[in-house]
N, C-alpha and C positions, 0 to 999 in steps of 0.2 A: 280340315279341322279348323285352319285359320280363318277361312269364311264364316263357318257357324259361331266359332267364339266374336268374330268382329259385329256380325251382325246383332248378336245377343247383346253385346255392350254399346249397340247404337252406333257402331264405328264403319264409315266407309271403308272398303278394303279393295284394294287396286291390284290388278295381276300386275307382275313384274313390266312386263311389254305395255300394259297400259300405264302406268306411271312414268316409265320412260318416255312415252308418246306424251303425256301432257306435261311433266316436266320439260320438255323441250319445246312445245308447241306454245305454251302459254307467253303471253306478251309482259310478263311480270317477270322481271329479273330477281331469280333464286339463287342463294348461296349457302352450302350448309358447311357447319364448322363443327370439329369435335371440342371436346373438354380442354385442349390444350390450344385451341384457337388454331387449328392447322385446318385449311379450306380440303374439305374432303371430295366436295362437287360443287359445280356451279351450271347454268343452264345457258343456251345461248344468248338470251336478252342481258344476262348479267356480263356476259362477255362483252357484249355491243356497247352497254352504258359504262362500264369501266375501262373499256379500250384494252383488254387483257387477253391473252391466249391461254385456254385452260390447259394445256397440255403440258405449258411452262411453268403452272403455278401450283398445281395439284399437289397436296402434302406439306407445302410451305403454310407458316405463318401468316396471318392475314397483316399484322402490323408491319412486316418486313415487306408483303406485296404491295401494300396499299402507304406505304411511308411517305411517298411524295405526294399524296393526296390531301395532307395538311390533317392538323389536330381535330377538328372538327368531325370528319371523316373516321378517322382513326377511333373515336371513342364510342361508334357504332358498334365495335367490336369489344367494349370493355364492359365484361359480364359483370363485373362487381357494384357497377354505377346502377344498374337499372332492376325493376322489378322483373317479373317473369313475362310480361311483355310492355315494348314500348314503342313510340312512334316519334317520329322526327322529321322536321323537313330542312333541306340543306343545300346551300348553294356551294358546287366544288368545281374546281379548276382541274379539267381532265384533257391532259395533250393541248394544252392553251386556249382553251374552249370552255366557258362556263355553262355547266350544268346545273340544273334543279330537281332535286330528287326528295319524293316523298319515303321514309323508311321506316319499316316496321322490323322492331328486334324480338324474337320469341326465345326464350331459354327452353331447352330440352333436359328434362331431369329422367334418371333413370330410379329403378322401382325403390331404393332406398332414398331418393330424395337430393341426390348429388346430383350439380349441373353436369351433364353427359357432352352438351354440346348448343350450338346455338343454329338457327335459320334466321336468314336476313331477307326479307322479301322488299324488294326496290323498285320503284316504278319513275320513269322519266316524265317528268311534268313541264319541261322546258317548252314544249308547243301550247300546254293550254297556259302557261304564264305569258308567252309571247302573245296569243289570241286574248287573252285579259287586258294584257298592256295596251294592243291595238285598239281596243274597246274603249278604254280609257282616254285614249289619244285621240281617239274620234270624239267622245263627248266633250274632252276639254275644247277641240277646235272647234265645236259644235257651241259652245258656253262663249268663247270668245268671238264667234262671228255673232252670237246674240248681244254679246257686250258692246263690239263694234256698233251694232246696229242702234243701240241704245243711246249709245254717245251720240251718233250722228244725227239722232232724231233731236235731242235734247239740246244741242250744241247748233242745228243748221237753222232753226227757226229764230232763235234772239239775232244770229249773224245775218240773217236774210233782212230782218227788221233794220239792224244798225248800216248793211250795203245800202237799202234802200233811201234812209235818210242821208246817207254821205253822196248818194249820186243825186238826189234832189239839191242838195247844197252845193255840189259842183257845177250844176247846171245853171245854175243861179248867180253864180259868182261873177261879178262885175267889176273889172279894175282890182281883183284881189280882194273885194270888200265884199260883205255879206253878214248881216246880222240874224242871229240865230233865234229862234223863239226857245225861251224857257223849256218849256213842256217837251219841245224836240230833245233837248240837251237830256232832259231828266229820264226820258225815256229810253234814249241809248245808253245813260249810265246804267239804268237798271237792268239793261239785257246784259251789259257786261259782267254786272253784279251775279245775274244770273249762271252767265258760264264760268265766272269764276267757283262760284258754288257746286258746281257741278264737276268741278275738276279737282274741288277740295275734297269732298264725299268720294270721289274715286280714288284718290291718294290713300284716304283713311281705309277704304274698302281694301286695296291692294296690299297696302301695307303699313298698318297703322304703329307709330313710333310708341311704343311702348315704355313708359317709364315706372317702374313698379318700388312701392316704397313699403315697409311693414305698417302695422298699426292700423290698416285702413277700417274704418266701421262702416259696415253695410247700410245700417240702418240713417245713418247721418247723410249719405248718397242717396237714400230712397226720399227721405225728407225733403232732400235739395232740388234733387229729379221731379218733384211732384212741384215744389213750387215754380220752376222752372218753365214746365209743360202746361201748367194754367196761365203763365204770365205771358206766355208765346199764344195761346189757343184762345183764352177766354174760359169757356166751360161753365158760366155761371148757373146752368142746370144740371151741372153733374154732380152727384152726392159722390162724396169720396169715405172709403171705409178702410181703416187702417188697424191691422194686426198683427204688430212687429214685435217680435220676442225679445224680452229682456236680456242682456248681459250674454251677447252674442259674441263668439270671439272674434278677434281682429284678423285681417287677411295681409297677405302681400299682394299688391295690387296698385295700379294706376288710376288713382281718384279720378281724376277729369273724364278719363275715356270710359270708366265705368258709367259716371255719370250721363256720359253722352249715351252710351248705349241702351241706358234704363230710358232717357229721354226719349227716344227713337221708338221704344216700345210702348210706352205711355201715349204719345201723339198717335200712334197707331190705333190704339186702344179710342182714345178721345174721338178720334174720324170717323169710328164705327159707329157713336152716338151722336148725331150731328145735331139731336133736338134736347135729349134727356136722355138719365141712365146711372148706372152706379158703377164705378171703378174701385174694385178692392184690390188693396196692394198688402200681401202676407209676407212675412220673412219666418226663419226657422230653421234648426241646425238638424240636420240628418247625420246622426252621431254613426252610424253604421256603414257610411260611405265616407266620411269625412267631408263633408261639404255644407255648404250653406246653401238656402234654396230660397228662391224668391217667386211668388207666384202673384201674378197681375191679371186680373177678370174685369171683363168689361161685359155689358149687357146688351153687346151692339147686335147687329145681324148676324154676326158669325162670318166664319170663311168656308166656303163650301168644301167639301172632302177633296174633290176633284182638284183644289187650288192648294192644298196644304202641300204637297210635296214640292211646291215652286215657290214659295213666299220667302225664301232665302235669296231666291235668282236677283241679279242685279237686273233693276230696271222692270221688274216685273210688278205691274199695278194695273188696277181697275180704275185709278183715279187719276183722271187727264191733267189734273195741274200738280201731280206729284212726279217725282223723279223716278221713285222704287227703290231707292238704295236706303232707306230707314234701316228695315229688317235686317238687309244683307251686311250693312255696317256694324250692326248690334251683335249680329252672330260672329262676327269676325272678330270684333274686341273680345268678346266671350271666349272665344276660341283661342285667342291669343292669350287668354288667362287660365288655359288648362280646362275650361269648363263647357258647357254647352247649354244650348236651349231649345225645348220643346215644346210646339206649339200642338193645342188639339181643343176640340169643341167645350165648351164650358157646359155643366152640369145642368144650369137653367137658361140655355142658349148664351148667346154670345161668343166669347173666345176665351180660352185661358193660356195663357205663356208661362212656364216654367223655365227659371233659371238657376243654373246648377254652377255654383264657384266651389273651388278646393279651397280647404282649410291651409293647405300647405303648399310651396312654391313648387310643385311637383309635376312636370309638362310629362314624364315620361311614367305614363298610369295608362291601364289600360281603360279608356273612355268609351271603346265601343262596346266593351261588355258589362261595364257599371251602367251604360245608357239604355241597355236591352234589359237590365235587371228593373230598372226604374221604372220603364216602358211598361213591363209585365206587370208592376204592382199597380199602376193606374187602371 
């Protein structure tokens, strides 16, 4: 009769022996509690995860059994705090060892709708977390290796030039007297200046010294960045289109660093248009996510899709006369301000760069979620 009722209600029915076999064989820890939060049953995996002996804790309240596991773990058994189903991730110290758990809590209701118990399903994800951490460490080491190779490449060449000139000068010394040509000294000074610039850019990339102040006008920074970019790069054949929203709210930011970040982005856009083109700069307020948005579009050759994931990597560049630190430094500065950058192909060719800056100085925000929402809208 029970099998027939179960099938008619589309419920899977297991015989008692089948239930016990599944209950014990599953690799997921299961704890069953009654309405008074007393432990009625648990399987072997739950025993292993929680380092407890089933025979010693059956019938006892969960808060008494797990009182040494910390408040976060005890909240799992707080029926009143949750809906019918709750999911959480925990880091718990069990027997002097930290364990990472994924926990699903399910309320059990009787025919009158009263809570009659709870089922706690837990998975030990420590091994998965360790594997992810190992992958992240490997990726970090690979990035550090590429960074070191980039530094070596950009420093070795000028050092070779300086070393060569000094060697020639030493070989020509006569009674500690030697006349040095001006062009030789100028070349050596240029090479030293280049090395100094590499070091400055690396320091800015590694840890920018952010000095935030309230009342920063983003449109003013954009205007200054445009003037600096065109002063440094010329760009007589580049047309500028500005669409800057009026009366934008001010933000708390480092004026100089934001200016540097925007100059770096604009220079990259200008270099994509060596002969002629149009540089479009826009600004507006996205009230839904409380962020200011800056859009910088060029009509250059664009960035190949396979290169887009690497544009923020230090020293990654296709230009032989560039260090490849402009966009990484810009990315780091914007990140330090709680924002992010998105680069994509332009609607009519070229490249489109969007910079998002939070209105409030709140770095504890779920940027990954917001970022994904924005990408989905574009």
